C-alpha positions in Angstrom: 48.2 110.6 -1.7 48.1 112.2 -5.2 50.6 109.7 -6.6 48.8 106.7 -5.2 45.5 107.9 -6.8 47.2 108.3 -10.2 48.5 104.7 -10.0 45.1 103.4 -9.2 43.4 105.4 -11.9 45.8 104.2 -14.7 45.8 100.6 -13.8 42.3 99.7 -14.9 43.0 101.0 -18.5 46.2 98.8 -18.5 44.1 95.9 -17.7 41.6 96.6 -20.5 44.4 96.9 -23.0 45.9 93.8 -21.9 42.5 91.9 -22.3 42.0 93.2 -25.8 45.7 92.3 -26.5 45.0 88.7 -25.4 41.9 88.6 -27.8 44.1 89.7 -30.7 46.6 87.0 -29.9 44.0 84.3 -29.8 42.5 85.5 -33.2 46.0 85.3 -34.6 46.3 81.9 -33.2 43.3 80.8 -35.1 45.1 81.1 -38.4 48.1 79.2 -36.9 48.8 75.4 -37.8 46.5 73.0 -36.0 49.3 71.5 -33.8 50.3 75.1 -32.8 46.6 75.9 -31.9 46.3 72.8 -29.9 49.3 73.5 -27.8 48.2 77.2 -27.2 44.7 76.1 -26.1 45.9 73.4 -23.9 48.6 75.8 -22.3 45.9 78.3 -21.4 43.7 75.7 -19.9 46.7 74.4 -17.8 47.7 77.9 -16.7 44.2 78.8 -15.7 43.9 75.6 -13.7 47.2 76.1 -12.0 46.3 79.7 -11.0 42.9 78.5 -9.6 44.7 75.8 -7.6 43.4 72.7 -9.5 46.8 71.6 -10.5 49.9 71.6 -8.3 53.3 70.5 -9.4 55.3 70.9 -12.8 55.0 67.1 -13.7 51.2 67.0 -13.3 51.0 70.3 -15.3 53.1 68.8 -18.2 51.0 65.7 -18.2 47.7 67.5 -18.3 49.2 69.8 -21.1 50.2 66.8 -23.2 46.8 65.0 -22.7 44.9 68.1 -23.6 47.1 69.0 -26.6 46.5 65.4 -28.0 42.8 65.6 -27.4 42.5 68.9 -29.3 44.6 67.5 -32.2 42.2 64.5 -32.4 39.1 66.8 -32.4 40.1 69.8 -34.5 36.5 71.1 -35.0 36.2 72.0 -31.4 39.7 73.6 -31.2 38.6 77.0 -32.6 35.6 77.1 -30.3 37.9 76.4 -27.3 40.3 79.2 -28.3 37.4 81.7 -28.8 36.0 80.8 -25.3 39.4 81.3 -23.8 39.7 84.7 -25.5 36.3 85.8 -24.3 37.1 84.6 -20.8 40.4 86.5 -20.7 38.9 89.9 -21.9 36.0 89.4 -19.5 38.2 88.8 -16.6 40.3 91.9 -17.6 37.2 94.1 -17.8 35.7 92.8 -14.5 39.1 93.6 -12.6 39.3 97.0 -14.3 35.7 97.9 -13.2 36.4 96.5 -9.6 39.5 98.6 -9.4 37.9 101.7 -10.8 35.1 101.4 -8.3 37.1 100.2 -5.2 40.7 101.5 -5.9 40.8 104.9 -4.1 38.6 103.7 -1.4 41.0 100.8 -0.7 43.9 103.3 -0.3 42.0 105.3 2.2 40.9 102.1 4.1 44.6 101.0 4.3 45.6 104.4 5.8 42.7 104.0 8.3 43.7 100.5 9.3 47.3 101.7 9.7 46.2 104.4 12.0 44.1 101.9 14.0 47.2 99.6 14.5 49.6 102.3 15.5 51.0 102.6 11.9 52.1 98.9 11.4 50.4 96.5 9.1 50.8 93.0 7.8 49.2 91.7 4.6 47.0 89.2 6.5 45.0 92.1 8.0 44.2 93.6 4.5 42.9 90.2 3.6 40.7 89.8 6.7 39.5 93.4 7.0 39.3 94.6 3.4 38.5 91.3 1.6 41.6 91.5 -0.6 43.4 88.5 -2.0 46.9 87.8 -0.6 48.4 89.0 -3.8 46.4 92.2 -3.9 47.2 92.9 -0.2 50.9 92.6 -0.7 50.8 94.6 -4.0 48.9 97.5 -2.3 51.4 97.6 0.6 54.4 97.4 -1.7 52.9 100.4 -3.8 53.0 102.5 -0.6 56.6 101.6 -0.1 57.5 102.5 -3.7 55.8 105.9 -3.3 57.6 106.7 0.0 54.6 106.5 2.3 55.6 103.2 4.1 58.6 101.2 5.0 59.1 97.5 4.8 60.5 95.4 7.7 61.3 91.7 8.1 61.4 89.8 11.3 60.3 86.3 10.3 57.4 87.8 8.4 57.2 91.0 6.3 55.3 93.9 7.9 54.9 97.6 6.9 55.3 100.8 8.8 53.3 104.0 8.0 55.0 106.7 10.2 52.6 109.5 9.1 49.6 107.7 10.6 51.0 108.1 14.2 50.5 111.9 14.3 47.6 111.6 16.6 49.7 109.8 19.3 51.9 111.7 21.8 55.6 111.8 21.5 56.1 109.3 24.2 53.4 106.9 22.6 55.1 107.2 19.3 58.5 106.3 20.7 56.9 103.3 22.4 55.4 102.1 19.2 58.6 102.5 17.4 60.4 100.2 20.0 57.7 97.6 19.8 57.8 97.8 16.0 61.4 96.9 16.1 60.8 94.1 18.6 57.7 92.0 17.3 58.4 89.4 20.0 57.6 92.1 22.6 59.3 93.8 25.4 58.9 94.3 29.1 58.2 97.5 30.9 61.8 97.4 32.4 63.2 97.0 29.0 61.2 100.1 27.7 62.3 102.1 30.7 66.0 101.3 30.0 65.7 102.1 26.3 64.1 105.5 27.0 66.0 106.6 30.1 62.6 108.1 31.2 60.8 107.8 34.5 58.8 104.6 34.7 55.6 106.5 35.5 55.8 108.2 32.0 56.5 105.0 30.1 53.9 103.1 32.0 51.2 105.7 31.3 52.1 105.8 27.6 51.7 101.9 27.6 48.3 102.1 29.4 47.1 104.6 26.8 48.1 102.5 23.9 46.6 99.4 25.4 43.3 101.3 25.9 43.4 102.4 22.3 43.9 98.8 21.2 47.3 99.4 19.6 49.2 97.3 22.2 48.6 94.0 23.9 50.1 92.7 27.1 51.1 89.1 27.0 52.7 87.4 30.0 54.4 90.6 31.2 55.6 91.5 27.7 54.0 94.3 25.5 53.8 93.9 21.9 51.8 95.7 19.1 48.4 94.2 18.5 49.2 93.6 15.0 51.9 91.1 16.0 49.5 89.3 18.2 47.7 88.2 15.0 51.0 86.8 13.5 52.6 83.8 15.0 55.8 83.6 13.0 57.6 86.7 14.2 60.8 86.8 16.1 64.0 88.6 16.6 
């Protein structure tokens, strides 16, 4: 996990530098022509509103942008104040996210590994949102980082999901083989299909399934067995 920690440790300082870079940009903007300052200030407001979900659609965003730019042009004394507030807000947000990641970053990686172990090594972004309190963007970025570092593999069967093979070391060989088949078949498989896939005695496969069900890794639904993680996700298929 050394590489993961290094990424987590560097990221906050990148956020801080980005925040101060934004402030410098806004200070330079203060010396620009009034019309340019009005457009910049309006654009920042629109982008923030779009990111927060208050504005949806390109046409609405352009309309709001035009209205704000005109308002700022009509009231130039307020323009510099608006730009300064935008700069302070940007650097404040950057510092907050940097502090949050420095405090929570390494712990989040450990919690993701623990979750992967709990679910048999397979995760979807939704679980990180529900269990760890991350945003959807943060959950996806965290999982993709593990893929880039070689700790996980990405799969797609109607939805994206991520496999952490190293977190299954506590399972028996048969249990790991069962999990891998269920990982490749999110819609679930029957006991007969598992037995045929392994060419093993039914008793061995059935015992492995029972153990996985008892561990909370596998669910049985209508005679089909699927990983518990896929029971949380509706849009999975072959």
